Phi, psi and omega in degrees: 000139183296137182283131180252103185265128178257094177209166184242093182282349183273244178230177187288351179266002182230135175250123183262131179240125184287149179297334179303319179291315182297317185283324190257317190260321187296319185301325184261002181268150174297140183302324179294326179291323178297320178300316180298316181298315181295323180292322175294320179296324179300325184256019184299321182273009180239054186301333182281343184226033178297139180296141174289158178307324178296322178291319177300318180298320179293319181295323184264002179057053178217190180260164178295331177296324177296321178296317180295323177297320178295317179298319177299319181296312182291334174294320178293327179282352178088009180259004182219134179261134177230136179299326176217183187288336182268105185281129171235173184297323183277348183262344185290142179208141177280138175263147179273356174207167186298323184275006179059046182267336186268173180287128182283162175252120187283146173263133184298153183288155178226181178299141183297138177258173174298138182300139178273127183295142176302150185304321185289342181268355182277141186292336183225161186286131176293323180298319178296321180294321178296321176296322178296322177298319179297315179297319180298320178297322179294319180293313184282342178069032180200167173286131184293135175275173177298322178297318178298314182296318179297319180295314181293323175298323178295317177299318190285319187259313184280313179279349178057040175277140179288162179297322179296320181291321178294320178298317178295322178300314180298313179297320181298314182289318184289324177296333179271006175090020182238111178254357181292130180294334178291321177293317179300322180293322178297318179295318179299316179294323177296317178296320180297318179294330179275358179077022179281115185237354181228163178296322180299316178295323178295320179294320177297321177296324178294320178298315178297324179298317179296322177296321178299320179302314181289329176295321179293317178298320179296324178297332176274353184082017180264122181224158175086006178206162175270172180290143175287167184299319178294324178291322178297325179298317177295315183296318178296322178297315182291320185279320189260312181284313179275340179058039178279147174284164182298322183295326178289319179296318179294327176297319178294322177297317179298319180293326177298313181294324180290328184276313186244356173060029174201151181294135179208107178294328180295317181293316178298322179296323178296322178294311183291326177296320177296317178295323179295319179295331181264015172061046177278134179233336183224170176294331178296323177297323179293319178299320178296317178297319179298317180296319179295321180294317180296317180296318179295322180294319179292321179296319179294320180294321181290331183283342181275127179292148178288136180279131179294144180288140182282137177294145181286119180275158180273142174217190185291348180266338181228031181265019176234158181280138179287141177266149178242138182237148173264100187295324180295320180293320178296322179293318179299318182294324180294322181292317181296328180284000000 
């Protein structure tokens, strides 16, 4: 295997990075991990003053745990020497070659962190998680931020979503035009609440979701086409952010048609937003709101005093006295004549 030497043959103002690292290790590594590696390489010739992990975390605007995760990754790749499997700030060391044959450069000790659990005690594979991070970067088209990593870690560990399901989740959201990690998190929580634990269940939910879209269009009397992108945005908001059932959405569509007699996603959205603020979950909740509205309206009407009727004023049309006729007498006289 080609030897990968970490040294600076130029001057102290230049950091040299070998092509072996760029070609072989960098493409599949998390961008944050590459930053940690480059920062250690930058201070390779300054062994007496290497930054502590806490300092590295401050420089890279991340946490010390993120630094430890990066050190663990490069240790697995063979570019970092560790005395044992549990990497701590005082144990991390850069190796001068892939096989760890050269004398390592020690990283200065820092304040103790929470102990990192041994690999065999962890519920899921770190290697699988690293692959998931790589896939997430490809989907999102950027280097993952600390917020992105924390969110995906939450899906993976707390929600216990499989790597395949998270990958499908990313693809599902991005194909619909949403790259925001906050939106992706809302969808993940919605799936978790619905008990979706496999890719197959997620796909079935997508099929049902598409059926819901066409049901909503039919409620508006729209047929022969699929929903437009702006309409899909409203439908996703109602189904995923508000988590309304189809029957509640269709009720709002019916009320829209009854009130303005034409399809309007904006009008329906105002109805559903109001129901969401009032914590509506079922049709019974809507009935209760309707009863409360009717009662409030009647109470308000009863509280208002009746306005006295205005007297009829005289004008040029009614300023003469009305005449009265005996129609029977007039008819009799007409006959006699």
